[in-house]
Backbone as CSV, one residue per row, in Angstrom:
resi,resn,N_x,N_y,N_z,CA_x,CA_y,CA_z,C_x,C_y,C_z
1,MET,5.314,-9.331,-12.871,6.555,-9.164,-11.402,5.101,-8.310,-10.515
2,ASN,6.176,-9.109,-9.397,5.474,-8.828,-7.802,5.893,-7.159,-7.148
3,LEU,5.131,-6.870,-6.329,5.430,-5.341,-5.822,6.572,-5.820,-5.252
4,VAL,7.278,-6.556,-4.444,8.507,-6.338,-3.746,9.568,-6.366,-4.996
5,GLN,9.643,-6.918,-6.309,10.440,-6.735,-7.319,10.175,-5.677,-8.146
6,SER,9.210,-5.148,-8.111,8.524,-3.681,-8.831,9.131,-2.571,-7.641
7,LEU,9.390,-2.572,-6.276,10.101,-1.317,-5.648,11.161,-1.409,-5.968
8,ILE,11.722,-2.854,-5.847,13.546,-2.512,-5.871,13.672,-2.442,-7.286
9,ASN,13.186,-2.843,-7.991,13.789,-1.853,-9.240,13.550,-0.487,-9.772
10,ALA,12.312,0.007,-8.715,12.412,1.502,-8.850,13.425,2.210,-7.903
11,ARG,14.145,1.576,-6.928,14.839,2.026,-5.713,16.176,1.993,-6.688
12,ALA,16.766,1.159,-7.343,17.417,0.764,-8.067,17.819,1.959,-9.625
13,ALA,16.842,2.380,-9.507,16.560,3.475,-10.821,16.876,4.867,-10.067
14,GLY,16.743,4.944,-8.915,17.493,6.064,-8.376,15.955,7.039,-8.225
15,ILE,14.599,6.430,-8.535,13.701,7.565,-8.218,12.526,7.118,-7.059
16,VAL,11.650,7.747,-6.807,11.033,7.129,-5.012,9.809,6.350,-5.457
17,PRO,10.134,5.038,-4.399,9.002,3.895,-4.486,7.705,3.867,-4.702
18,VAL,7.096,4.065,-5.161,5.337,4.856,-4.679,4.785,4.190,-5.187
19,ILE,3.622,3.285,-4.242,2.738,2.739,-4.550,1.510,3.794,-4.099
20,ALA,1.048,3.702,-5.560,-0.310,5.178,-5.564,-1.757,4.254,-5.293
21,GLU,-2.827,5.054,-4.466,-3.559,3.957,-3.804,-5.050,4.549,-4.751
22,ILE,-6.042,3.875,-5.440,-6.952,4.147,-5.252,-8.019,3.695,-4.255
23,LYS,-8.893,4.640,-4.159,-10.248,4.195,-2.584,-11.264,5.022,-3.240
24,ARG,-12.647,4.512,-3.161,-13.556,5.047,-3.315,-14.044,5.887,-2.479
25,LEU,-13.653,6.138,-1.053,-14.470,6.846,-0.535,-13.305,7.121,0.767
26,ILE,-13.185,8.553,0.916,-12.120,8.800,2.102,-12.749,9.232,3.358
27,PRO,-12.921,8.505,4.293,-14.123,8.486,5.167,-13.689,10.429,6.473
28,LYS,-12.624,10.413,6.463,-12.372,11.710,6.940,-13.158,13.237,6.256
29,LEU,-12.494,12.706,4.714,-13.184,13.823,4.307,-14.633,13.608,3.807
30,ALA,-15.116,12.792,3.889,-16.703,12.507,3.483,-17.349,12.891,4.812
31,GLU,-16.737,12.593,5.795,-17.478,13.052,7.121,-17.488,14.749,7.356
32,GLU,-16.196,15.154,6.914,-16.096,16.805,7.336,-16.394,17.242,6.404
33,ASN,-16.181,16.774,5.524,-16.893,17.666,4.267,-17.660,17.395,2.565
34,ASN,-18.102,16.280,3.274,-19.301,15.746,2.586,-18.873,15.134,1.285
35,LEU,-17.725,14.766,1.103,-16.778,14.624,-0.131,-17.828,12.974,-0.458
36,PRO,-18.313,12.915,-1.754,-19.292,11.832,-2.424,-17.813,10.671,-2.675
37,ARG,-18.531,9.479,-2.684,-18.100,8.093,-3.626,-17.006,8.773,-4.495
38,ASP,-16.151,8.432,-4.522,-15.434,8.505,-6.270,-15.668,7.322,-7.043
39,GLY,-16.507,7.475,-8.317,-17.210,6.708,-8.976,-16.213,6.804,-10.048
40,ARG,-14.804,7.050,-10.528,-14.472,6.907,-11.476,-13.968,5.338,-11.708
41,ASP,-13.397,5.505,-13.125,-13.451,4.114,-13.600,-11.820,3.846,-13.412
42,ALA,-11.647,2.598,-12.299,-10.300,2.046,-11.383,-9.278,1.821,-12.578
43,GLY,-9.818,1.572,-13.714,-8.922,1.144,-14.892,-7.940,2.330,-15.266
44,LEU,-8.546,3.311,-15.423,-8.346,4.671,-16.021,-7.348,4.939,-14.890
45,LEU,-7.696,4.837,-13.826,-6.751,5.820,-12.833,-5.439,5.008,-12.695
46,ALA,-5.591,3.858,-12.832,-4.490,3.057,-12.490,-3.625,2.997,-13.550
47,LYS,-4.035,3.337,-14.924,-3.408,3.939,-15.930,-2.376,5.225,-15.795
48,SER,-3.163,6.066,-15.129,-2.690,7.603,-14.846,-1.351,7.177,-13.961
49,TYR,-1.671,6.708,-12.644,-0.599,6.073,-12.022,0.465,5.880,-12.096
50,GLU,0.089,4.866,-13.541,1.476,4.072,-14.218,2.007,5.057,-14.951
51,LYS,1.225,5.780,-15.485,2.033,6.951,-16.703,2.805,7.696,-16.017
52,GLY,2.533,8.188,-14.250,3.002,8.774,-13.493,4.794,8.280,-12.939
53,GLY,4.531,6.718,-13.384,5.884,6.145,-12.914,5.615,5.542,-11.722
54,ALA,4.538,5.105,-10.803,4.415,4.341,-9.694,4.785,2.833,-9.853
55,ALA,5.229,2.686,-8.962,5.923,1.456,-9.158,4.705,0.499,-9.006
56,GLY,3.692,0.159,-8.036,2.530,-0.739,-7.833,1.120,0.133,-7.650
57,ILE,0.104,-0.605,-7.363,-1.087,0.314,-7.446,-1.903,-0.218,-6.200
58,SER,-2.208,0.533,-5.189,-2.944,-0.192,-4.353,-4.622,0.062,-4.566
59,LEU,-4.981,-0.783,-4.394,-7.031,-0.450,-4.358,-7.620,-1.172,-2.842
60,VAL,-8.567,0.097,-2.406,-8.941,-0.411,-1.018,-10.201,-1.331,-1.605
61,THR,-10.353,-2.294,-1.207,-11.553,-2.570,-1.660,-12.570,-2.953,-0.427
62,GLU,-12.421,-2.674,0.851,-13.104,-2.388,2.017,-14.637,-2.140,1.796
63,ARG,-15.817,-2.490,1.632,-17.055,-2.223,1.227,-17.821,-1.033,2.478
64,ARG,-17.712,-1.593,3.432,-18.459,-0.485,4.528,-18.433,0.706,4.506
65,PHE,-16.412,1.140,4.640,-16.253,1.835,5.145,-15.569,2.771,4.370
66,PHE,-15.217,2.119,3.357,-14.059,2.962,2.135,-15.085,2.697,0.822
67,GLY,-16.094,2.084,0.404,-16.844,2.252,-0.254,-15.987,1.217,-1.537
68,GLY,-15.444,0.018,-1.092,-14.889,-0.583,-2.277,-15.855,-1.526,-2.884
69,ASP,-15.426,-2.171,-4.000,-15.754,-2.799,-5.154,-15.095,-4.028,-5.747
70,PRO,-14.757,-4.981,-4.816,-13.646,-5.625,-5.277,-13.790,-6.246,-6.764
71,GLU,-15.268,-6.739,-6.656,-15.668,-7.660,-8.012,-15.709,-6.832,-9.252
72,ARG,-15.648,-5.655,-9.089,-15.511,-4.606,-10.376,-14.206,-4.035,-10.690
73,ASP,-13.737,-3.505,-9.242,-12.200,-2.763,-9.427,-10.716,-3.558,-9.619
74,ILE,-11.303,-4.213,-9.075,-9.879,-5.657,-9.363,-9.490,-6.022,-10.848
75,PRO,-10.973,-6.755,-11.415,-10.286,-6.745,-12.601,-10.254,-5.420,-13.860
76,ALA,-10.437,-4.486,-13.287,-10.270,-3.161,-14.326,-9.197,-2.844,-14.061
77,VAL,-8.358,-2.747,-12.385,-6.895,-2.304,-13.104,-6.117,-3.664,-13.179
78,LEU,-6.598,-4.593,-13.369,-5.419,-5.831,-13.505,-5.396,-5.759,-15.124
79,GLN,-6.225,-5.489,-15.645,-6.547,-5.354,-17.195,-5.928,-4.409,-17.706
80,ALA,-6.083,-2.829,-16.875,-5.814,-1.605,-17.736,-4.269,-1.637,-17.119
81,THR,-3.595,-2.186,-16.469,-2.113,-2.068,-16.241,-1.363,-3.402,-15.975
82,SER,0.183,-3.766,-15.941,0.673,-4.228,-15.582,1.366,-4.302,-14.500
83,LEU,1.269,-2.967,-13.853,1.707,-2.882,-12.610,1.400,-3.871,-11.315
84,PRO,2.044,-4.516,-10.279,1.384,-5.235,-9.433,0.764,-4.539,-8.665
85,LEU,-0.267,-5.476,-8.088,-1.825,-4.365,-7.528,-1.304,-5.033,-6.027
86,LEU,-1.473,-3.913,-5.145,-1.867,-3.997,-3.415,-3.337,-4.346,-2.957
87,ILE,-4.103,-5.359,-2.622,-5.598,-5.240,-2.092,-5.378,-5.487,-0.826
88,LYS,-6.204,-4.228,-0.227,-6.647,-3.188,0.995,-7.984,-3.795,1.566
89,ASP,-7.931,-4.569,2.464,-9.145,-4.919,2.798,-9.130,-5.318,4.295
90,PHE,-10.022,-5.411,5.464,-9.537,-5.833,6.525,-10.385,-7.313,6.690
91,ILE,-9.272,-8.173,6.843,-8.928,-9.316,6.729,-8.651,-9.756,8.027
92,PHE,-9.941,-10.622,8.819,-10.040,-11.174,10.062,-9.531,-12.574,10.374
93,ASP,-9.975,-13.494,9.248,-9.286,-15.076,9.197,-9.401,-15.377,7.387
94,GLN,-8.784,-16.820,7.876,-8.461,-17.236,6.542,-9.346,-17.280,5.491
95,GLU,-10.703,-17.356,5.811,-11.739,-17.540,5.212,-11.776,-15.937,4.280
96,GLY,-11.679,-15.015,4.985,-11.693,-13.652,4.110,-10.317,-13.381,3.139
97,ALA,-9.286,-14.248,3.762,-7.802,-14.413,2.239,-8.496,-15.025,1.466
98,GLY,-9.077,-16.104,1.564,-9.773,-16.969,0.634,-10.714,-16.714,-0.436
99,TYR,-11.259,-15.643,0.500,-12.435,-15.283,-0.828,-11.458,-14.000,-1.634
100,TYR,-10.512,-13.824,-1.453,-9.560,-12.754,-2.645,-8.757,-14.005,-4.119
101,ALA,-8.614,-14.759,-2.812,-7.800,-16.019,-3.429,-8.867,-16.780,-4.656
102,GLY,-9.938,-17.139,-4.512,-10.954,-17.455,-5.015,-11.370,-16.239,-6.110
103,LEU,-11.085,-14.911,-5.968,-11.563,-14.053,-6.900,-10.822,-14.059,-8.117
104,LEU,-9.878,-13.939,-7.703,-8.417,-13.534,-8.431,-8.716,-15.472,-9.748
105,GLY,-8.479,-16.480,-8.900,-8.734,-17.435,-9.602,-9.703,-17.820,-10.277
106,ARG,-10.365,-16.949,-10.135,-11.623,-17.156,-11.597,-11.228,-16.237,-12.596
107,LEU,-10.463,-15.643,-12.186,-9.745,-13.858,-13.546,-8.278,-14.749,-14.313
108,GLY,-8.033,-15.907,-13.854,-7.176,-16.242,-14.156,-5.930,-16.631,-12.590
109,ASN,-5.496,-17.979,-12.598,-4.330,-17.923,-11.579,-2.988,-17.420,-11.886
110,ASP,-2.717,-16.956,-13.421,-1.827,-16.268,-13.193,-1.448,-15.241,-12.942
111,LEU,-2.588,-14.946,-13.065,-2.662,-12.802,-12.042,-2.337,-12.864,-10.371
112,ARG,-2.460,-14.148,-10.226,-1.894,-14.158,-8.583,-0.400,-13.685,-7.876
113,SER,0.122,-13.784,-9.172,1.762,-13.567,-8.731,1.919,-11.936,-8.789
114,ARG,1.135,-11.202,-9.437,1.121,-9.882,-9.647,0.107,-9.368,-8.315
115,VAL,-0.257,-9.881,-7.459,-1.163,-9.349,-6.486,-0.835,-9.290,-4.856
116,THR,-0.825,-8.239,-4.099,-0.379,-8.614,-2.683,-1.865,-8.338,-1.709
117,LEU,-1.431,-8.968,-0.896,-2.854,-8.794,-0.126,-2.315,-8.122,1.266
118,LEU,-3.288,-7.222,2.018,-3.124,-6.607,3.438,-3.427,-7.491,4.441
119,LEU,-2.436,-7.609,5.159,-2.813,-8.352,6.337,-2.375,-7.205,7.782
120,ILE,-3.196,-7.192,8.375,-2.980,-6.010,9.471,-3.261,-7.106,10.364
121,ALA,-1.691,-6.624,11.266,-1.299,-7.536,12.056,-2.260,-7.624,13.525
122,HIS,-2.691,-6.480,13.502,-3.238,-6.363,15.243,-4.844,-6.793,15.673
123,GLN,-5.007,-6.877,14.045,-6.180,-7.124,13.559,-6.382,-9.017,13.972
124,LEU,-5.372,-9.879,12.847,-5.333,-11.026,13.056,-5.037,-11.775,13.890
125,LYS,-3.958,-10.844,14.805,-3.322,-11.271,15.975,-2.667,-12.802,15.685
126,GLU,-2.966,-13.566,16.786,-2.643,-15.343,16.770,-2.803,-15.958,15.508
127,LYS,-3.664,-15.146,14.728,-3.859,-16.039,13.281,-3.004,-15.440,11.823
128,LEU,-2.309,-14.449,12.683,-1.376,-14.197,11.204,-0.532,-15.228,10.654
129,PRO,0.044,-15.799,11.116,0.747,-16.980,11.122,0.224,-18.010,9.893
130,ALA,-0.865,-18.205,10.457,-1.859,-19.042,9.132,-2.223,-18.447,8.015
131,VAL,-2.863,-17.369,8.560,-3.255,-16.281,6.996,-2.040,-15.847,6.267
132,LEU,-1.145,-15.777,6.968,0.128,-15.503,6.270,0.484,-16.476,4.957
133,GLU,0.637,-17.660,6.038,1.214,-18.907,5.126,0.054,-19.166,4.157
134,GLN,-1.130,-19.085,3.982,-2.231,-19.357,3.223,-2.140,-18.623,1.921
135,VAL,-2.112,-17.182,2.825,-1.909,-16.393,1.133,-0.487,-16.727,0.246
136,GLN,0.532,-16.943,0.617,1.840,-17.510,0.576,1.775,-18.622,-0.543
137,ASN,0.719,-19.709,-0.222,0.847,-20.930,-1.009,-0.557,-20.483,-2.045
138,ASP,-0.974,-19.308,-1.682,-2.042,-19.131,-2.598,-1.456,-18.503,-3.692
139,GLY,-0.320,-18.290,-4.033,0.582,-17.459,-4.664,0.301,-16.327,-4.731
140,MET,-0.054,-15.443,-3.543,0.320,-13.899,-3.958,1.261,-13.906,-2.765
141,GLU,1.689,-12.810,-2.106,2.586,-11.789,-1.541,1.866,-11.398,-0.428
142,ALA,1.851,-10.818,0.561,1.707,-10.401,1.608,2.312,-9.016,2.170
143,LEU,1.572,-7.861,2.545,1.971,-6.709,2.893,1.314,-7.015,4.568
144,VAL,2.202,-6.738,5.700,2.194,-7.150,6.895,1.926,-5.577,7.550
145,GLU,0.775,-5.437,8.093,0.883,-3.558,8.378,0.635,-3.619,9.725
146,THR,1.355,-2.433,10.278,1.306,-2.306,11.948,1.039,-0.955,12.152
147,ARG,1.003,-0.855,13.560,0.864,0.469,14.048,2.156,1.050,14.798
148,GLY,2.923,0.628,14.285,3.895,0.786,15.004,4.860,-0.140,15.715
149,THR,5.991,0.508,16.411,6.878,-1.236,17.233,5.840,-1.534,18.095
150,LYS,4.616,-1.016,18.802,4.260,-2.124,19.636,2.901,-3.399,18.782
151,ASP,3.033,-3.259,17.739,2.901,-4.713,17.033,3.877,-5.650,16.142
152,LEU,5.216,-5.333,16.732,5.822,-6.088,16.395,6.127,-7.650,17.430
153,TYR,5.344,-7.554,18.078,5.122,-8.755,18.608,4.874,-9.539,18.137
154,TYR,3.622,-9.148,17.173,3.383,-10.699,16.120,3.752,-10.665,14.977
155,LEU,4.495,-9.892,14.814,5.633,-10.474,13.898,6.723,-11.533,14.233
156,GLN,7.000,-11.780,15.400,8.040,-12.782,15.803,8.021,-14.152,15.364
157,GLY,8.985,-14.308,14.835,9.457,-15.612,14.385,8.908,-15.923,12.590
158,LEU,8.838,-14.241,12.735,8.201,-14.335,11.245,8.917,-13.715,10.115
159,GLY,9.773,-13.180,10.562,11.119,-12.497,10.120,11.026,-13.059,8.666
160,GLY,11.826,-14.295,8.243,11.735,-15.018,7.096,10.928,-14.786,6.072
161,LYS,9.706,-15.212,6.608,8.514,-15.060,5.804,8.300,-14.079,5.225
162,ILE,8.103,-12.941,5.615,7.592,-11.654,5.503,8.619,-10.782,4.795
163,THR,7.992,-10.823,3.412,8.498,-9.766,2.781,8.524,-8.460,2.309
164,LEU,7.314,-7.742,2.750,6.510,-6.906,3.132,6.060,-6.398,4.040
165,VAL,6.744,-5.395,4.996,5.798,-4.627,6.410,5.860,-3.663,6.264
166,GLY,4.397,-2.741,6.560,3.841,-1.449,6.752,3.872,-0.506,8.157
167,PHE,4.110,0.227,7.599,3.904,1.065,9.117,3.221,2.167,8.500
168,ASN,2.089,2.547,9.597,0.756,2.656,9.038,1.305,4.616,9.625
169,ASN,1.580,5.489,9.491,1.759,6.547,9.855,-0.090,7.173,10.466
170,LYS,-0.788,6.577,10.085,-2.581,6.805,10.591,-2.937,5.746,11.041
171,ASP,-3.900,6.142,12.309,-5.016,5.327,13.171,-5.830,4.317,12.075
172,ILE,-5.507,3.216,11.895,-6.782,2.633,10.641,-7.805,1.709,11.736
173,ASP,-7.883,1.869,13.172,-8.732,1.531,13.818,-9.914,2.906,13.863
174,ASP,-9.491,4.035,13.512,-10.219,5.319,13.361,-10.511,5.707,11.741
175,LEU,-9.984,4.701,11.127,-10.839,4.878,9.547,-9.451,5.869,9.204
176,GLU,-8.334,6.113,9.756,-7.260,7.281,9.592,-8.207,8.399,9.203
177,LYS,-8.712,9.072,10.175,-9.544,9.995,10.146,-8.599,10.962,11.180
178,GLY,-7.716,10.516,11.713,-6.659,11.933,12.772,-5.701,12.516,11.554
179,GLU,-5.217,13.405,12.610,-4.434,14.342,11.615,-3.548,13.924,11.042
180,ASN,-2.642,14.155,9.963,-1.778,13.508,9.111,-0.240,14.337,9.854
181,ALA,0.431,12.744,10.256,1.472,13.154,11.253,2.670,11.852,10.512
182,LEU,3.647,12.269,9.972,4.674,11.012,9.558,5.436,10.791,10.682
183,ARG,5.483,9.509,11.508,5.568,9.285,12.763,7.595,8.359,12.413
184,LEU,7.533,7.712,11.399,8.835,7.240,11.160,9.952,7.560,11.851
185,THR,10.584,7.022,12.231,12.204,7.487,12.774,13.166,6.321,12.621
186,THR,14.374,7.029,12.340,15.149,6.374,11.846,15.421,4.698,12.802
187,LYS,15.254,5.364,14.167,15.128,4.512,15.676,14.166,3.113,15.087
188,THR,12.925,3.644,15.093,11.949,2.646,14.727,11.934,1.704,13.402
189,ALA,12.766,2.530,12.434,12.798,1.658,11.318,13.907,0.582,12.055
190,GLY,15.087,1.185,12.530,16.075,0.004,12.821,15.466,-1.456,13.977
191,ALA,14.184,-0.985,14.711,13.233,-1.887,15.049,13.032,-2.574,14.414
192,TYR,12.144,-2.253,13.105,11.749,-3.259,12.541,12.876,-4.112,11.721
193,ARG,14.210,-3.579,11.203,14.705,-4.476,10.954,15.313,-5.515,11.845
194,GLN,15.641,-5.163,12.838,16.105,-6.537,13.842,14.632,-7.594,13.612
195,VAL,13.280,-6.826,13.658,12.595,-8.037,13.729,12.498,-8.692,12.473
196,ALA,11.662,-8.097,11.451,11.442,-8.065,10.167,12.370,-8.532,9.210
197,GLY,13.705,-8.374,9.454,14.760,-8.912,8.503,15.045,-8.303,7.376
198,ASN,15.080,-8.723,6.517,15.177,-8.149,5.093,13.800,-7.810,4.331
199,ALA,12.516,-7.739,4.921,11.614,-7.777,4.474,11.522,-6.015,4.349
200,LEU,10.905,-5.550,2.972,11.069,-3.897,2.981,9.886,-3.052,3.552
201,LEU,10.407,-2.041,4.177,9.208,-1.369,4.805,8.624,-0.434,4.091
202,VAL,7.634,-0.362,4.293,6.789,0.770,3.379,6.076,1.404,4.289
203,SER,6.047,2.741,4.191,5.541,4.123,5.264,4.346,3.877,4.507
204,GLN,3.112,3.643,5.640,1.709,4.290,4.501,1.248,5.394,5.191
205,SER,0.616,6.320,4.482,-0.474,7.266,5.220,0.125,9.062,5.004
206,ALA,-0.524,10.170,5.258,-0.199,10.882,5.462,1.211,11.517,4.910
207,HIS,0.974,11.057,3.283,2.091,11.941,2.342,1.301,13.037,1.796
208,LYS,1.335,14.064,1.871,0.600,15.093,1.296,1.541,15.406,-0.174
209,THR,2.912,15.438,0.057,3.840,16.540,-0.558,5.086,15.281,-0.918
210,PRO,5.773,15.837,-2.334,7.002,14.875,-2.366,7.729,14.804,-1.477
211,GLY,7.909,15.937,-0.515,8.918,16.333,0.831,8.529,14.957,1.392
212,ASP,7.120,14.711,2.282,6.852,14.068,2.556,7.666,12.720,2.462
213,ALA,7.402,12.213,1.375,7.545,11.031,0.371,9.324,11.054,0.928
214,LEU,9.905,11.655,0.482,11.146,11.857,1.302,11.775,12.161,2.645
215,PHE,11.180,12.437,3.554,11.083,12.378,5.174,11.030,10.823,5.267
216,SER,10.374,10.118,4.988,10.119,9.063,5.206,11.236,8.360,4.589
217,LEU,11.178,7.990,3.702,12.788,7.235,2.582,13.867,7.839,3.732
218,LYS,14.090,8.985,4.298,15.138,9.377,4.976,15.160,8.603,6.039
219,ASN,14.331,8.331,6.885,14.381,7.390,8.125,13.700,6.437,8.257
220,GLY,14.260,5.574,7.012,14.320,4.301,6.760,13.345,3.522,6.369
221,ALA,11.888,3.977,5.269,11.154,3.718,4.659,12.072,3.077,2.980
222,ASP,11.480,2.092,2.820,11.998,1.755,1.511,11.329,1.937,0.457
223,ALA,10.017,2.481,0.749,8.676,2.633,-0.280,7.623,3.358,0.396
224,VAL,6.770,4.252,-0.227,5.708,5.051,0.229,4.484,4.584,-0.474
225,LEU,3.557,5.061,0.479,1.999,4.441,-0.323,1.327,5.871,-0.010
226,VAL,1.062,6.089,-1.153,-0.034,7.635,-1.040,-1.080,7.232,-1.403
227,GLY,-2.121,7.991,-1.121,-3.375,7.976,-1.538,-4.159,9.152,-2.174
228,THR,-4.628,9.749,-0.597,-5.264,10.844,-0.704,-4.764,11.989,-1.941
229,ALA,-3.616,11.836,-1.576,-3.034,13.107,-2.730,-3.608,13.094,-4.090
230,PHE,-3.219,11.981,-4.607,-3.575,11.228,-6.328,-4.699,11.038,-6.194
231,MET,-5.637,11.109,-5.464,-7.391,11.201,-5.353,-7.951,12.069,-5.605
232,LEU,-7.034,13.388,-4.762,-7.811,14.437,-5.069,-6.982,15.202,-6.069
233,SER,-6.148,15.009,-6.568,-5.613,15.950,-7.734,-6.837,15.671,-8.910
234,PRO,-6.346,16.855,-9.656,-7.009,16.799,-10.815,-5.620,16.304,-11.991
235,LYS,-5.093,16.252,-11.826,-4.205,15.793,-12.910,-3.406,14.222,-11.789
236,PRO,-3.857,13.489,-11.662,-3.094,12.665,-10.626,-2.029,12.252,-11.596
237,ALA,-1.808,12.069,-12.831,-0.158,11.306,-13.270,0.975,12.145,-13.212
238,GLU,0.207,13.864,-13.046,1.223,14.683,-12.870,2.006,14.453,-11.523
239,THR,0.901,14.088,-10.368,1.118,14.374,-8.735,2.069,13.080,-8.692
240,VAL,1.648,11.908,-9.380,2.354,10.899,-9.221,4.303,11.178,-9.213
241,ALA,3.632,11.532,-10.900,4.969,11.916,-11.164,6.331,12.986,-10.610
242,SER,5.319,13.896,-9.921,6.178,14.905,-8.998,6.505,14.131,-7.453
243,PHE,6.066,13.011,-7.437,6.744,12.072,-6.175,7.624,11.185,-6.875
244,VAL,7.414,10.673,-7.803,8.038,9.607,-8.211,9.909,10.242,-8.239
245,GLY,9.533,11.212,-8.926,10.692,12.244,-9.213,11.434,13.086,-7.874
246,ALA,10.460,12.928,-6.791,11.182,14.228,-5.867,12.722,13.734,-5.858
247,TYR,13.746,12.854,-5.921,14.362,12.798,-5.254,15.753,13.774,-6.472
248,ALA,15.162,13.519,-7.769,15.685,14.580,-9.188,15.655,16.071,-8.698
249,SER,14.645,16.189,-8.070,13.607,17.913,-8.281,14.490,18.228,-6.909
250,ARG,14.917,17.495,-5.316,15.677,18.426,-4.770,17.082,18.562,-5.388
251,GLU,17.574,17.622,-5.838,18.933,18.403,-6.415,18.867,19.066,-7.428
252,GLU,18.104,19.507,-8.109,17.976,20.498,-8.812,17.535,22.120,-8.089
253,GLU,16.616,21.750,-6.861,16.944,22.936,-6.404,18.125,23.143,-5.380
254,SER,19.062,21.913,-4.880,19.547,22.441,-3.965,21.412,22.975,-5.089
255,SER,21.341,22.617,-6.044,22.082,22.783,-7.298,22.289,24.302,-7.506
């Protein structure tokens, strides 16, 4: 199953569609608190996230700043869980996307249908249409990430081709070291609908609590991506479950 369908299924089941992230280094915490590289088995973490009810796994494979290890962690996650996988790296051209297509091909071409590749709109700029087409021709999906409505310019003319568009609540150019702030609004979400059509809108980063996830969904997101809250949790499966079940918890509190 691909990520789009898994997120749609979660919504239909009345639970919060959560993409749960694995990242080896959290730059902000590594810099401020000397938090070391996380060496846990990526497959075991992915299984914990699946147990908690996540709709998909996000894996940060960027090496320099986030300590990623794609050759080791991608196979581990895909073998440990049946969930779809979002691969996050800084991809600047077709060669960068081709690297992941090749890696997945060596593991088995049938795995590509479970994989979504992150494409950051303002980093690719005019190369975005060609790289998007290549990713899809290689049998994968793409999540096109933006910094906000100012980046919708890069999506012009691609509305019918994009299935997932991301709204990053933090500044990826600063390695997401800034303050946690949920910036998605209903007006912003409306602007995305006009440009990205039926693409699912994913609110990324800055979700510390289940209430934060509900805030993003209330303001127009179709799904949320959560990383640090799960990576720092001593019981990741339970923490994921608290986000996934946030609708039900809110109803119980109000009754």
